[in-house]
C-alpha positions in Angstrom: -68.6 -50.3 -42.5 -67.5 -51.6 -39.1 -63.9 -50.4 -38.2 -63.2 -54.1 -37.4 -63.8 -55.1 -40.9 -61.9 -52.2 -42.6 -58.5 -52.4 -40.5 -57.0 -55.6 -41.6 -57.8 -54.1 -45.8 -56.9 -50.3 -44.6 -53.8 -51.1 -43.3 -52.5 -53.2 -46.5 -53.6 -50.5 -48.4 -51.7 -47.9 -46.1 -48.1 -50.1 -46.3 -48.5 -50.6 -50.1 -48.9 -46.4 -50.4 -46.2 -45.5 -48.2 -44.0 -48.7 -50.0 -44.3 -45.9 -53.2 -42.6 -43.3 -51.2 -38.9 -44.6 -52.3 -39.9 -44.8 -55.8 -41.0 -41.5 -55.9 -38.3 -40.2 -53.9 -35.9 -41.8 -56.5 -37.3 -40.6 -59.8 -37.9 -37.1 -58.1 -33.6 -37.3 -56.6 -32.4 -38.4 -60.5 -33.8 -34.7 -61.4 -31.7 -33.5 -59.4 -33.6 -32.6 -56.5 -32.1 -32.3 -52.5 -33.9 -34.3 -50.0 -35.1 -31.7 -47.9 -36.6 -30.1 -50.9 -38.9 -32.9 -51.6 -39.7 -33.6 -47.8 -41.1 -30.1 -47.4 -42.7 -29.5 -50.8 -44.1 -33.5 -50.0 -46.0 -32.3 -46.9 -46.8 -28.6 -48.1 -48.4 -30.2 -51.5 -50.4 -32.7 -48.7 -51.8 -29.9 -46.4 -53.1 -27.8 -49.7 -54.7 -30.7 -51.0 -56.4 -31.8 -47.9 -56.9 -28.1 -47.1 -59.9 -27.4 -49.2 -62.2 -30.3 -47.2 -61.1 -29.3 -43.6 -61.6 -25.1 -44.1 -65.3 -26.1 -45.3 -66.5 -29.2 -43.6 -64.5 -29.1 -40.6 -63.7 -25.7 -39.9 -65.9 -25.3 -36.6 -64.6 -28.4 -35.2 -61.0 -26.7 -35.6 -62.0 -23.7 -33.6 -63.5 -25.5 -31.1 -60.1 -27.5 -30.2 -58.6 -26.7 -27.0 -55.3 -25.5 -26.6 -54.1 -28.4 -25.2 -55.2 -30.3 -28.4 -53.9 -27.4 -30.8 -50.8 -27.7 -28.5 -50.8 -31.7 -29.2 -51.4 -31.4 -33.0 -48.3 -28.8 -33.4 -46.1 -31.2 -31.5 -47.5 -34.0 -33.5 -46.1 -31.8 -36.5 -43.2 -31.2 -35.5 -41.9 -34.8 -34.5 -43.5 -35.4 -38.3 -41.0 -32.6 -39.6 -38.4 -33.9 -37.2 -38.6 -37.6 -38.3 -38.4 -36.6 -42.3 -35.5 -34.4 -41.7 -33.2 -36.4 -39.7 -33.9 -39.3 -41.5 -33.5 -38.0 -45.1 -30.5 -36.5 -43.5 -28.9 -39.4 -42.3 -28.5 -40.8 -45.3 -25.5 -38.5 -46.5 -23.4 -39.3 -43.9 -24.1 -43.7 -43.5 -25.4 -46.2 -45.5 -28.9 -46.7 -46.6 -28.9 -50.1 -44.5 -27.2 -48.6 -41.7 -30.0 -45.9 -41.8 -33.1 -48.4 -42.0 -31.5 -50.4 -39.1 -31.6 -47.2 -37.0 -34.7 -45.7 -37.8 -36.6 -49.1 -37.7 -36.5 -49.2 -34.3 -39.1 -46.9 -34.1 -41.7 -49.6 -32.8 -39.7 -50.3 -30.1 -39.9 -46.9 -28.8 -43.2 -46.9 -29.0 -43.6 -50.3 -27.3 -41.2 -48.5 -24.4 -43.7 -45.3 -24.0 -46.9 -46.7 -24.2 -47.7 -48.3 -21.2 -46.2 -45.1 -19.3 -47.7 -42.3 -21.8 -51.0 -44.3 -23.0 -51.6 -46.5 -20.4 -51.6 -49.4 -22.8 -50.5 -52.9 -21.8 -48.0 -54.9 -24.9 -49.1 -58.5 -24.0 -45.5 -60.6 -24.5 -46.7 -62.2 -27.5 -47.0 -58.6 -29.1 -43.5 -57.9 -27.6 -42.2 -61.4 -29.1 -43.8 -60.1 -32.6 -42.7 -56.2 -32.1 -38.7 -57.5 -32.0 -39.2 -60.3 -34.8 -40.6 -57.4 -37.0 -37.5 -55.4 -36.0 -35.1 -58.2 -36.6 -36.8 -58.8 -39.9 -36.2 -55.0 -40.1 -32.9 -55.2 -40.0 -32.3 -58.7 -41.7 -33.1 -56.3 -44.8 -31.1 -53.1 -44.2 -28.1 -55.2 -44.1 -29.1 -57.0 -46.9 -28.2 -54.1 -48.6 -24.8 -53.8 -47.2 -23.7 -57.5 -47.3 -22.7 -59.4 -50.1 -21.9 -63.0 -51.4 -17.7 -63.4 -51.8 -17.6 -67.0 -51.1 -20.0 -66.8 -48.1 -21.8 -63.8 -46.9 -19.6 -60.9 -46.1 -20.4 -57.9 -44.4 -19.5 -54.5 -43.2 -17.7 -54.4 -39.8 -19.7 -52.9 -36.8 -16.5 -50.6 -36.4 -17.4 -49.1 -39.6 -21.0 -48.4 -38.6 -20.1 -47.0 -35.3 -17.6 -44.1 -35.7 -16.8 -41.1 -37.9 -19.1 -39.5 -40.2 -21.3 -42.8 -39.9 -21.8 -42.1 -36.1 -23.1 -39.0 -36.5 -25.7 -40.5 -39.7 -26.7 -43.7 -37.7 -27.6 -41.2 -34.7 -29.8 -38.9 -37.1 -31.5 -42.1 -38.4 -32.1 -42.9 -34.4 -33.3 -39.4 -34.1 -35.4 -40.2 -36.6 -37.1 -43.5 -35.1 -37.2 -41.4 -31.8 -39.2 -38.5 -33.7 -42.1 -40.8 -35.3 -42.4 -42.5 -31.5 -43.5 -38.9 -31.0 -45.8 -38.8 -33.6 -47.7 -41.8 -33.5 -47.9 -41.7 -29.5 -49.5 -38.3 -29.7 -51.4 -39.3 -32.6 -52.9 -42.3 -30.6 -53.8 -39.6 -27.9 -55.3 -37.4 -29.7 -57.2 -39.1 -32.1 -59.4 -40.8 -29.9 -61.6 -37.0 -29.7 -60.6 -35.1 -33.0 -61.8 -36.0 -36.4 -59.6 -37.8 -38.9 -59.4 -34.4 -41.6 -58.9 -31.6 -38.2 -56.3 -33.9 -37.0 -54.0 -34.4 -40.4 -54.7 -31.0 -41.4 -52.7 -29.7 -38.5 -50.4 -31.8 -38.4 -49.9 -31.9 -41.9 -49.7 -28.2 -42.0 -47.2 -27.9 -39.1 -44.7 -30.4 -40.4 -44.9 -28.5 -43.3 -44.2 -25.3 -42.1 -40.9 -26.6 -40.3 -40.1 -28.8 -42.9 -40.0 -25.4 -45.0 -38.1 -23.3 -42.6 -35.4 -26.2 -42.7 -35.2 -26.6 -46.4 -34.7 -22.7 -46.7 -31.8 -22.4 -43.3 -29.8 -25.4 -45.4 -29.6 -23.1 -48.2 -31.9 -25.2 -50.2 -35.2 -23.4 -52.9 -38.3 -25.2 -53.8 -38.2 -23.3 -57.6 -36.4 -24.0 -60.3 -37.4 -27.4 -61.4 -39.2 -29.2 -64.4 -42.9 -30.2 -64.5 -42.4 -33.6 -64.4 -40.4 -33.3 -61.0 -42.6 -31.9 -59.5 -45.5 -34.3 -60.7 -43.4 -36.8 -58.9 -43.4 -35.1 -55.5 -47.3 -34.6 -56.1 -47.8 -38.5 -56.4 -45.5 -38.6 -53.5 -47.8 -36.0 -51.4 -51.0 -37.3 -53.1 -50.4 -41.3 -52.4 -48.1 -41.7 -49.1 -48.7 -38.7 -47.7 -52.5 -38.7 -48.2 -53.5 -42.2 -48.6 -50.6 -43.8 -46.4 -49.9 -41.8 -43.2 -53.4 -40.8 -43.4 -54.8 -44.1 -43.3 -52.6 -44.8 -40.5 -53.8 -42.0 -38.4 -57.4 -43.3 -39.0 -56.2 -46.8 -37.3 -54.8 -44.8 -34.2 -58.3 -44.5 -33.2 -59.5 -48.3 -33.0 -55.4 -49.8 -32.8 -52.8 -49.3 -30.5 -49.8 -47.4 -31.2 -47.7 -50.1 -30.7 -49.6 -52.1 -33.1 -49.7 -49.3 -35.9 -45.7 -49.0 -35.4 -45.3 -52.3 -36.4 -47.4 -52.1 -38.9 -45.4 -49.8 -40.7 -42.3 -51.6 -41.0 -44.2 -53.8 -43.5 -42.6 -50.7 -45.8 -39.6 -52.5 -47.0 -42.1 -55.4 -48.1 -44.1 -52.9 -50.6 -41.1 -51.4 -51.9 -39.7 -54.1 -52.7 -43.0 -56.0 -54.3 -43.2 -52.6 -56.2 -39.4 -52.5 -57.4 -39.5 -55.8 -58.5 -42.5 -55.1 -61.0 -41.8 -51.1 -62.1 -37.4 -51.3 -61.5 -37.0 -55.0 -62.6 -34.9 -55.0 -59.2 -35.0 -58.9 -57.9 -35.1 -59.0 -54.1 -32.2 -60.6 -52.4 -32.5 -63.9 -50.3 -32.3 -61.4 -47.2 -34.9 -58.9 -48.1 -37.4 -61.7 -48.7 -36.3 -64.1 -45.4 -36.7 -60.2 -43.6 -40.1 -60.0 -45.3 -41.3 -62.9 -44.0 -39.7 -62.3 -40.8 -42.4 -59.3 -40.7 -45.0 -60.4 -41.7 -44.5 -63.3 -38.8 -44.2 -60.5 -36.1 -47.0 -58.1 -37.8 -49.4 -61.5 -37.3 -47.9 -61.6 -33.9 -48.7 -58.5 -32.7 -51.9 -58.4 -34.1 -53.2 -61.7 -31.8 -54.1 -59.7 -28.7 -55.2 -56.6 -30.3 -58.6 -55.5 -29.5 
């Protein structure tokens, strides 16, 4: 089927697949699994699941990869690992709301670097959509931190920009920079590399780096129950293999900026799933932010070829 027909449906599926990530992580954390262990096992399981296909049907292509292509894939995997490690760790120092706001700036960095590194022009209407989507993400993030007390009351900016919170916010910003490198390299490398070969290299490298970080932090992947490993397996199968892999597939046909903006739709899917699975009713700010994100994605896609 023509990729142009598949793209809209595929991106919607990918967004909802990635949106299950927070649900599965929450279930695993409820069993006492450290976040870095979850991240390391997520990429390890994903690599193991894709290995039989990669090593049987794509082994010849993997062997033919040039040194440059291998290095790019390795760096993409490192960026992916750094993204998970820094963003997850940021949650230990700052609020979820602040972390989401800072890591959600990723598309802005992709838009800034794409003209320089990928020679991809970003139209004015795409920039407007990008800004709108990022604002929508910030509205959702701040909605978790604000409350109605005879009016909307939000935390002071000084509380966000000092002490432990400042370090956590910086880690979340590093997560945004890392995902930028992951998407920019993916856009460049996917032009001449098959999807399976690419994700096997990238996910495998990310798994190695995250495993090293996991052990260096004093954590171990052993000692948890079957149900816990089941949640992490689903985390690898659905958000990673279906969600991230579909985004990587789309990088061959869409600009890195548009794919990055589409990723911002994750909070919408997460809120929808939380409503049905966890009986969590989305707040007015969540709904408002979701509308802004959807409008931003629509505007960003108008000029995409």
